[in-house]
C-alpha positions as CSV (number, residue, x, y, z in Angstrom):
1,X,26.7,20.5,2.8
2,X,29.5,18.0,2.2
3,X,29.2,16.9,5.9
4,X,25.4,16.5,5.6
5,X,25.9,14.5,2.4
6,X,28.3,12.1,4.0
7,X,26.2,11.7,7.1
8,X,23.1,11.1,5.0
9,X,24.9,8.3,3.1
10,X,26.2,6.7,6.3
11,X,22.9,6.9,8.2
12,X,21.0,5.2,5.4
13,X,23.7,2.8,4.4
14,X,23.6,3.9,0.7
15,X,27.2,3.1,-0.2
16,X,30.8,2.8,1.1
17,X,34.1,4.1,0.2
18,X,35.1,0.6,-0.9
19,X,32.5,0.6,-3.7
20,X,32.6,2.0,-7.2
21,X,29.9,4.5,-7.8
22,X,28.5,5.3,-11.3
23,X,27.0,8.8,-11.3
24,X,24.3,9.7,-13.7
25,X,25.2,13.2,-14.9
26,X,22.8,15.1,-17.2
27,X,24.8,18.4,-16.9
28,X,22.0,20.1,-14.9
29,X,22.8,21.7,-11.5
30,X,21.6,18.8,-9.4
31,X,23.8,16.1,-11.1
32,X,26.7,18.5,-11.3
33,X,26.5,19.1,-7.5
34,X,26.2,15.4,-6.9
35,X,29.3,14.7,-8.8
36,X,31.3,17.3,-7.0
37,X,30.1,16.0,-3.6
38,X,31.1,12.4,-4.4
39,X,34.5,13.7,-5.6
40,X,35.0,15.9,-2.5
41,X,34.1,12.9,-0.3
42,X,36.7,10.8,-1.9
43,X,34.7,8.1,-3.6
44,X,35.8,5.9,-6.6
45,X,33.4,7.1,-9.3
46,X,32.6,7.2,-13.0
47,X,30.3,9.3,-15.0
48,X,27.3,8.1,-17.2
49,X,25.5,10.4,-19.6
50,X,22.6,9.6,-22.0
51,X,22.0,11.7,-25.1
52,X,18.5,11.0,-26.2
53,X,18.6,13.5,-29.1
54,X,15.4,15.1,-27.8
55,X,16.6,18.8,-27.9
56,X,18.8,18.8,-31.1
57,X,22.0,20.8,-30.6
58,X,21.2,21.5,-27.0
59,X,21.4,17.8,-26.3
60,X,24.7,17.5,-28.1
61,X,26.1,20.5,-26.1
62,X,25.0,18.8,-22.8
63,X,27.1,15.8,-23.9
64,X,30.1,17.9,-24.6
65,X,29.8,19.7,-21.3
66,X,29.5,16.4,-19.3
67,X,32.5,15.0,-21.1
68,X,34.5,18.0,-20.1
69,X,33.4,17.5,-16.5
70,X,34.8,14.0,-16.6
71,X,38.1,15.3,-17.9
72,X,38.2,18.0,-15.2
73,X,37.6,15.4,-12.4
74,X,39.8,12.9,-14.2
75,X,37.2,10.0,-14.0
76,X,36.0,7.6,-16.6
77,X,33.2,8.8,-18.9
78,X,30.5,6.6,-20.3
79,X,28.2,7.9,-23.1
80,X,25.1,6.4,-24.6
81,X,23.4,8.0,-27.7
82,X,20.0,6.6,-28.5
83,X,16.7,7.7,-30.0
84,X,14.1,7.8,-27.2
85,X,11.3,8.9,-29.6
86,X,11.8,5.9,-31.8
87,X,11.8,3.6,-28.7
88,X,8.6,5.1,-27.5
89,X,6.9,4.5,-30.8
90,X,8.1,0.8,-30.9
91,X,7.1,0.0,-27.3
92,X,3.9,2.2,-27.2
93,X,5.0,4.3,-24.2
94,X,5.6,7.9,-23.5
95,X,9.0,9.5,-24.3
96,X,9.5,10.0,-20.6
97,X,9.0,6.3,-20.0
98,X,11.2,5.4,-22.9
99,X,14.0,7.6,-21.7
100,X,13.7,6.1,-18.2
101,X,13.8,2.5,-19.5
102,X,16.7,3.2,-21.8
103,X,18.7,5.1,-19.2
104,X,18.4,2.5,-16.5
105,X,18.9,-0.5,-18.7
106,X,22.1,1.1,-20.0
107,X,23.3,2.0,-16.5
108,X,23.0,-1.7,-15.5
109,X,25.0,-2.7,-18.6
110,X,27.7,-0.2,-17.7
111,X,27.9,-1.4,-14.1
112,X,28.3,-5.1,-15.2
113,X,30.9,-4.3,-17.8
114,X,32.9,-2.0,-15.6
115,X,32.5,-3.3,-12.1
116,X,30.4,-0.5,-10.6
117,X,28.6,-1.4,-7.4
118,X,26.0,1.4,-7.2
119,X,24.2,3.9,-9.6
120,X,23.8,7.4,-8.0
121,X,21.0,9.7,-9.3
122,X,20.4,13.3,-8.4
123,X,16.8,13.6,-7.3
124,X,16.6,15.9,-4.2
125,X,13.9,16.8,-1.6
126,X,12.0,19.2,-3.8
127,X,11.9,16.6,-6.5
128,X,10.4,14.3,-4.0
129,X,7.6,16.8,-3.0
130,X,6.9,17.5,-6.7
131,X,6.5,13.7,-7.3
132,X,4.1,13.5,-4.4
133,X,1.8,16.1,-6.0
134,X,2.1,14.7,-9.4
135,X,1.0,11.3,-8.1
136,X,-1.7,12.9,-5.9
137,X,-3.2,14.6,-9.0
138,X,-3.1,11.4,-10.9
139,X,-5.1,9.6,-8.2
140,X,-2.3,7.4,-6.8
141,X,-2.6,5.3,-3.7
142,X,0.0,4.9,-1.0
143,X,2.5,3.2,-3.4
144,X,2.7,6.4,-5.5
145,X,2.3,8.9,-2.8
146,X,5.2,7.7,-0.7
147,X,7.6,9.0,-3.4
148,X,11.0,7.8,-4.5
149,X,12.9,5.4,-2.4
150,X,16.3,6.2,-1.0
151,X,17.6,3.0,-2.6
152,X,16.2,0.4,-4.8
153,X,18.5,-2.6,-5.6
154,X,21.7,-0.9,-6.7
155,X,20.2,2.6,-7.4
156,X,20.7,5.2,-4.7
157,X,19.5,8.8,-4.2
158,X,22.0,10.5,-1.9
159,X,20.6,14.0,-2.4
160,X,17.1,13.4,-1.1
161,X,18.1,15.2,2.1
162,X,18.9,18.5,0.3
163,X,16.4,21.2,-0.9
164,X,16.8,22.9,-4.2
165,X,18.0,26.2,-2.6
166,X,20.7,24.3,-0.7
167,X,22.0,22.8,-4.0
168,X,21.9,26.1,-5.7
169,X,23.8,27.7,-2.8
170,X,26.5,25.0,-2.9
171,X,26.9,25.4,-6.7
172,X,27.3,29.2,-6.1
173,X,29.9,28.8,-3.4
174,X,31.9,26.2,-5.3
175,X,31.6,28.2,-8.5
176,X,30.3,25.1,-10.4
177,X,29.3,25.4,-14.0
178,X,26.2,23.6,-15.1
179,X,23.7,23.5,-18.1
180,X,20.2,24.8,-18.0
181,X,17.6,22.5,-19.6
182,X,15.3,24.8,-21.6
183,X,12.4,22.5,-21.0
184,X,12.5,23.2,-17.2
185,X,11.3,26.7,-17.9
186,X,8.1,25.6,-19.8
187,X,4.8,24.9,-18.0
188,X,4.0,22.3,-20.6
189,X,4.8,19.6,-18.2
190,X,2.8,18.9,-15.0
191,X,6.0,18.8,-12.8
192,X,6.9,22.3,-14.0
193,X,3.5,23.6,-13.3
194,X,3.7,22.3,-9.7
195,X,7.2,23.7,-9.3
196,X,6.4,27.2,-10.7
197,X,2.9,27.7,-9.5
198,X,1.8,25.4,-6.7
199,X,4.9,25.3,-4.5
200,X,5.4,29.1,-4.3
201,X,1.8,29.3,-3.1
202,X,2.4,26.7,-0.4
203,X,5.5,28.7,0.8
204,X,3.3,31.7,1.2
205,X,0.8,29.7,3.3
206,X,3.6,27.9,5.3
207,X,7.2,28.9,4.9
208,X,8.5,25.5,6.2
209,X,5.9,23.4,4.3
210,X,8.6,21.0,3.2
211,X,9.2,19.7,6.7
212,X,5.6,18.3,7.4
213,X,5.3,17.0,3.9
214,X,8.5,15.1,4.2
215,X,7.3,13.7,7.5
216,X,4.1,12.6,5.8
217,X,6.3,10.9,3.1
218,X,8.1,9.1,5.7
219,X,4.9,7.8,7.3
220,X,3.5,6.8,3.9
221,X,6.7,4.8,3.2
222,X,6.3,3.0,6.6
223,X,2.6,2.3,5.8
224,X,3.5,1.0,2.4
225,X,6.0,-1.4,3.9
226,X,3.4,-2.7,6.3
227,X,0.8,-3.1,3.5
228,X,3.4,-5.0,1.4
229,X,4.1,-7.4,4.3
230,X,0.3,-8.0,4.8
231,X,-0.3,-8.5,1.0
232,X,2.6,-11.0,0.8
233,X,0.8,-13.0,3.5
234,X,-2.5,-12.8,1.7
235,X,-0.9,-14.0,-1.6
236,X,0.5,-17.0,0.2
237,X,-2.9,-17.6,1.7
238,X,-5.1,-17.1,-1.4
239,X,-3.1,-17.9,-4.5
240,X,-3.3,-21.5,-5.7
241,X,-0.5,-22.0,-8.2
242,X,-1.2,-24.5,-11.0
243,X,0.5,-25.1,-14.2
244,X,0.6,-21.7,-16.0
245,X,-2.5,-20.5,-14.1
246,X,-3.0,-18.9,-10.6
247,X,-6.5,-19.5,-9.1
248,X,-7.8,-17.1,-6.5
249,X,-11.0,-18.3,-4.7
250,X,-13.7,-15.7,-4.9
251,X,-15.4,-16.6,-1.6
252,X,-12.2,-15.9,0.4
253,X,-11.2,-12.9,-1.6
254,X,-14.5,-11.1,-1.1
255,X,-15.2,-11.8,2.5
256,X,-13.6,-8.6,3.8
257,X,-14.9,-5.0,3.8
258,X,-11.7,-3.7,2.1
259,X,-12.1,-6.0,-0.9
260,X,-11.4,-3.2,-3.5
261,X,-8.1,-2.3,-2.0
262,X,-7.2,-6.0,-1.4
263,X,-7.9,-6.9,-5.0
264,X,-5.8,-4.0,-6.2
265,X,-2.8,-4.8,-4.1
266,X,-2.9,-8.5,-4.9
267,X,-3.0,-7.7,-8.7
268,X,-0.9,-4.6,-9.0
269,X,2.4,-6.4,-9.4
270,X,0.8,-8.2,-12.5
271,X,0.2,-4.8,-14.2
272,X,-3.4,-4.2,-13.3
273,X,-4.1,-0.6,-12.2
274,X,-6.7,0.6,-9.7
275,X,-9.4,1.4,-12.3
276,X,-9.2,-2.1,-13.8
277,X,-9.2,-3.8,-10.4
278,X,-12.2,-1.8,-9.3
279,X,-14.0,-2.9,-12.5
280,X,-13.1,-6.5,-11.7
281,X,-14.7,-6.1,-8.3
282,X,-17.8,-4.6,-9.8
283,X,-18.2,-7.5,-12.3
284,X,-17.7,-10.1,-9.6
285,X,-20.3,-8.4,-7.3
286,X,-22.8,-8.5,-10.2
287,X,-22.1,-12.2,-10.7
288,X,-21.0,-11.6,-14.3
289,X,-18.8,-14.6,-14.9
290,X,-16.7,-15.1,-18.1
291,X,-15.4,-11.6,-18.2
292,X,-11.8,-11.1,-19.3
293,X,-9.5,-8.4,-18.1
294,X,-6.0,-7.6,-19.4
295,X,-2.8,-6.0,-18.3
296,X,0.2,-5.5,-20.5
297,X,1.5,-9.0,-19.6
298,X,-1.3,-10.9,-18.0
299,X,-4.9,-11.8,-18.5
300,X,-7.5,-12.5,-15.8
301,X,-10.7,-14.5,-16.2
302,X,-13.6,-14.2,-13.8
303,X,-14.8,-17.8,-13.4
304,X,-17.7,-19.1,-11.2
305,X,-15.6,-19.8,-8.2
306,X,-12.2,-18.4,-9.0
307,X,-10.3,-15.5,-10.6
308,X,-8.0,-17.2,-13.0
309,X,-4.7,-15.4,-13.7
310,X,-2.2,-16.3,-16.3
311,X,0.6,-14.9,-18.5
312,X,-0.6,-13.5,-21.7
313,X,0.3,-15.5,-24.8
314,X,2.1,-14.3,-27.8
315,X,0.4,-11.5,-29.7
316,X,-2.1,-12.4,-32.4
317,X,-4.6,-10.5,-34.5
318,X,-7.2,-11.0,-31.7
319,X,-5.0,-9.5,-29.0
320,X,-5.8,-6.4,-27.1
321,X,-3.8,-3.2,-27.6
322,X,-3.2,-0.5,-25.0
323,X,-3.3,3.3,-25.1
324,X,-1.6,4.3,-21.9
325,X,-1.8,8.1,-22.1
326,X,-3.1,10.9,-24.2
327,X,-0.9,11.1,-27.3
328,X,-0.1,7.4,-27.2
329,X,-1.3,6.8,-30.8
330,X,-1.5,3.3,-32.1
331,X,-1.0,2.0,-35.7
332,X,-1.9,-1.7,-34.9
333,X,-4.3,-3.3,-35.4
334,X,-6.0,-0.1,-36.6
335,X,-4.7,3.5,-36.7
336,X,-6.0,5.8,-34.0
337,X,-4.8,9.3,-33.2
338,X,-5.6,11.0,-29.8
339,X,-5.8,14.7,-29.2
340,X,-6.9,17.1,-26.4
341,X,-9.3,20.0,-26.9
342,X,-9.3,22.3,-23.9
343,X,-11.5,25.1,-25.3
344,X,-14.8,23.3,-25.8
345,X,-16.5,26.5,-27.0
346,X,-14.3,26.5,-30.1
347,X,-14.5,22.8,-30.7
348,X,-16.0,21.9,-34.1
349,X,-18.1,18.7,-33.6
350,X,-18.0,16.5,-36.7
351,X,-20.6,14.0,-37.6
352,X,-17.9,11.8,-39.2
353,X,-18.3,8.3,-37.6
354,X,-14.5,8.0,-37.7
355,X,-14.1,10.7,-35.1
356,X,-15.3,10.3,-31.5
357,X,-15.5,12.8,-28.6
358,X,-15.2,11.9,-24.9
359,X,-15.2,13.7,-21.6
360,X,-11.6,13.0,-20.5
361,X,-12.5,13.1,-16.8
362,X,-14.9,10.1,-17.3
363,X,-12.1,8.0,-18.7
364,X,-9.5,5.8,-17.1
365,X,-6.2,4.8,-18.7
366,X,-5.0,2.6,-20.2
367,X,-7.7,2.5,-22.9
368,X,-8.0,-0.9,-24.5
369,X,-8.6,-1.5,-28.2
370,X,-9.7,-5.1,-29.2
371,X,-12.0,-6.9,-31.6
372,X,-15.6,-7.1,-30.4
373,X,-16.9,-10.4,-29.1
374,X,-20.2,-12.0,-28.5
375,X,-21.9,-10.7,-25.3
376,X,-20.3,-7.2,-25.6
377,X,-22.7,-4.4,-24.6
378,X,-22.6,-0.6,-24.8
379,X,-24.9,2.4,-24.6
380,X,-25.0,3.9,-28.2
381,X,-24.9,7.6,-28.3
382,X,-28.4,9.1,-28.0
383,X,-29.9,6.0,-26.3
384,X,-30.6,5.5,-22.6
385,X,-30.4,1.7,-22.3
386,X,-27.5,-0.7,-23.3
387,X,-27.5,-2.7,-26.5
388,X,-25.6,-5.8,-27.6
389,X,-22.9,-4.9,-30.0
390,X,-24.1,-7.9,-32.2
391,X,-27.6,-6.4,-32.3
392,X,-26.3,-3.0,-33.2
393,X,-24.2,-4.4,-36.0
394,X,-27.3,-6.2,-37.4
395,X,-29.3,-3.0,-37.2
396,X,-26.6,-1.3,-39.2
397,X,-26.7,-4.1,-41.7
398,X,-23.1,-4.9,-41.3
399,X,-22.2,-8.1,-43.2
400,X,-20.2,-11.0,-41.8
401,X,-16.9,-10.0,-43.3
402,X,-17.1,-6.5,-42.0
403,X,-18.0,-7.8,-38.6
404,X,-14.8,-9.6,-38.4
405,X,-12.8,-6.4,-38.5
406,X,-14.9,-4.4,-36.1
407,X,-13.0,-3.1,-33.0
408,X,-14.1,-1.6,-29.7
409,X,-12.4,0.8,-27.3
410,X,-12.7,0.2,-23.6
411,X,-12.1,2.2,-20.5
412,X,-12.0,0.2,-17.2
413,X,-14.0,-2.6,-18.7
414,X,-16.7,-0.5,-20.4
415,X,-17.0,0.0,-24.1
416,X,-16.7,3.7,-25.0
417,X,-16.7,3.4,-28.7
418,X,-17.7,0.9,-31.3
419,X,-14.9,2.2,-33.5
420,X,-16.0,3.8,-36.7
421,X,-19.7,3.3,-35.9
422,X,-21.0,4.8,-32.6
423,X,-19.5,6.1,-29.4
424,X,-21.1,5.5,-26.0
425,X,-23.6,7.9,-24.5
426,X,-22.1,7.2,-21.1
427,X,-18.9,9.1,-21.9
428,X,-20.3,11.9,-24.0
429,X,-19.3,15.5,-23.6
430,X,-21.7,17.8,-21.8
431,X,-21.9,21.5,-20.7
432,X,-19.9,20.5,-17.6
433,X,-17.1,18.9,-19.6
434,X,-13.8,20.7,-19.1
435,X,-11.5,18.7,-21.3
436,X,-12.4,16.7,-24.4
437,X,-10.5,13.7,-25.7
438,X,-10.8,13.5,-29.6
439,X,-10.0,10.1,-31.1
440,X,-9.7,9.8,-34.9
441,X,-9.7,6.6,-36.9
442,X,-7.5,7.0,-39.9
443,X,-7.4,4.7,-42.9
């Protein structure tokens, strides 16, 4: 395996023996094998380990184990202890996203302070295939399906050539100690469900299923590169840069058959996902000007002749707030808690207007929470036609002061809940509903 490792690094120009490599070591079998391979190959290395305090004593024991690895290999050890849970709350992201951001930001800091040229992480071929299926089940396009890159800036993945069984065999032959992450045994996470349930079934159907899937991943990577080159040309052709605003002419943007894909690829780097860009296309096609759409950092206005794109300003009480995934509760500007109900037969439906029930499959994340505005429409539960939010509030005899503090929740540009008053009939649960999203307004 050492020979294949060195050959893979050379063929893909991942790093050289003249460079200093910072190796991310969690203590698991993959990173332990990566550490040993770099050592055997004679590279100048250091070890970086993050303790996110997510598994109590188990996390601390991982840190001790990796520290001992550094002593054994006689290399410099860098440790960072941080609270990923608290970071996730502050930045309104998942714990996985928080850990990733904290990890890579710290890796960069270590590199700059200690002269490392590359950061090596231990994802392997099976991780790549699992990522493919995760993104497939999430409805990703080419960018997500192509998987993880061999290298991105100074981050390299030298184990992407190796299957899990090869890594396990190497560890066995070299008698390498490693730590088992207890969370890897649970089917709580989608990746583990794919690893434990889907991939074994694929192996029964086709023993060497990894080879054709990896070939497909290679093709998808090449296709993505071609798309990126095409989109870069389209941006240069269509984007009119003005002071603080980019103007995109609608007549040129919507003169092609693939307009939905084009709009998505033009706007994805500004934080707009496919559900939102599809909603933008729908609004444009219906000649509904004046509609605003938001990403985490940008806002887009559909004007008469242009899409107007600009950086979002500083947050104010009228800003939008994003719920990026189930469980991403918010406390500002109002307090909302999200839960999943899998067994609909046992679900107790409350008439409390502070609790809303939605068919999860009908929703697109991120969900948006904002103050209502003039012109907003939704389909109140129990009705067939749409109604202006302003008219609904008048019917409910909501006074002016109360109106100023009324919020709506949106999915892909459609109001799903006039929060605290009425949910949308369009997103209601039915006999066909498999998973219910329960959202509770707390005071």
